[in-house]
N, C-alpha and C positions, 0 to 999 in steps of 0.2 A: 504493500499500500504506500509506504514512504517513497519507494522508487518511482511510482506512478505520479505522485504529487511532485516530486523533484523533477521528473521528466516534463510534466505540464508547465511547471514554473519556468523551467529552462527554455522551453519552446515559446512561451508567452514573452519573455525577455527578448528572445531572438526576433520575434515578430515586431516588437515595439522598436527595437534597434534598426531593423530593416526599414520600417516606416519612417523613422527619423532620418536615416541615411538618404532615403529617397526624396524626402522634402528638402534636404540640404542641396542635394544634387539639382533638383528642379529649380530651386531658388538661384543656384549659381549659374544654371543654364539661362534663365531669364536675364540675368545681368549681362550675359553675352550677346544679347540680341538688341540691336539698335534700329531706330527709325530715323530716317534723314531724307529731307527734300534737296535733291541735287538739281539746281536750276540750269545746268549745262551738259552737253555731251561730254563724256569722259572715256578714258581708255584704262582698261584692267587686263593685264596679261596679253597685250596685243589686240584685245577685242574692244571695239568701240561700243559704248552702251549709251542710249539716249537719256536726255534729261528726264527727271520724274522722281516719284517717292519710292525709296528703296528700303529694304530690310537687309541690314548687315549683321551676320552671325558668325560667331566663332564656332569651331567644330565641337562636338559633344564633350570633349575633355579639355581641361584648362591647359594641359601640356601640349595639345595639338597645335600645329602651326597653319592649319588650313582656315580659310575665311571664305564665306559664301556671300555673294552680293546678288540680290534678286529684287527686281522691280515689283511693286505691290500688285500690279496687274498681270504679273507673270509674263509680260512681253520680253523681258530681257533678264539675264542672269549670267553669273560667272563664279567660278571657284578658283582660288588661287592659294599657292603656299606663300607663307610669310616668314620673316625673320623676327625673333622677339627682340624688342628694344626696351630699355629700362629708362624711366624718367628720374629726375632728381627728387620728385615728390609724388605723392599720390595725387592723381588727376581728380580734379573737382567737377569737370564737365566732360561728357563723352563728345568726341569729335572726330571728323575725318579731315585729313590733310591732303591737299592736291597740289602737285607741281604744275604750274602754268607756263607754257612756251607759246608765246603769241596767242593764238585762239585754241590751242590743244591743251587739254587738261588730263593729267595722269594721276590716278589715286596713288598716294605715297604711304600714308600711315593711317591706322585706326587706333584710337585711345578710348577706353571705357572708364566712366566715372567711378571713383573708388578703387582704381587699379594703378599700380606703379609700373606695371608691364604692358607695353602696347605692341602693335603688330606693324611691321614695315614691309612693304611689298618690293620685290626685286625690280629693278629698272629694266625695261625691255630694251632691245637693240634700238628700236625707234626713239625711245626717250633719250637713250645715251647719245644718239646721233644729234638730236635737237639740243641737248645740253652742251655738246661740243660746238655746235654752230654758234650758240649764245656766248660760249667762252672765248671764241675767236674774236668776238666784239667786246670783250671784257664785261659781259653781262651775266646775270644769274637768273634762274627761273623764279617767277613770283610764286610765293606760298599762299594758297588759299585755304582758309580754315572754315569748315562748316560745323556747327554744333548739332549734335544728334540727341535723340531722347531715347531712353530706356523703354523697351516694349515689355 
């Protein structure tokens, strides 16, 4: 009888722990999903995406370097691998950073509020070429910052 009670108590504690862990994981995943209105056409991994409202999500695990960018109307999307970058302080606002070369915009970084670790996209051959062209004229790309909201 004692063994059955102990077994039931152990199972109950296990179920509670699993529910708690699931709630934490769901909360963490919500913090990795951002909503942002991007008012210009932009490039991600060599693919040009149209202006619009976008959902930007990190992959399911915090250690993952994958980033999903999907327009809310599902008309455009992209998945890209990123490089983790560390800020000097914990970010107080979620934001997307773009590099602008003339009329061309390239997504460069994604930062999430409450996080000290952001995601930086690899520069494509096309972006590096535009950067070199500007450097020849002693110019640098303009940094455009868009504030995002957590979803």
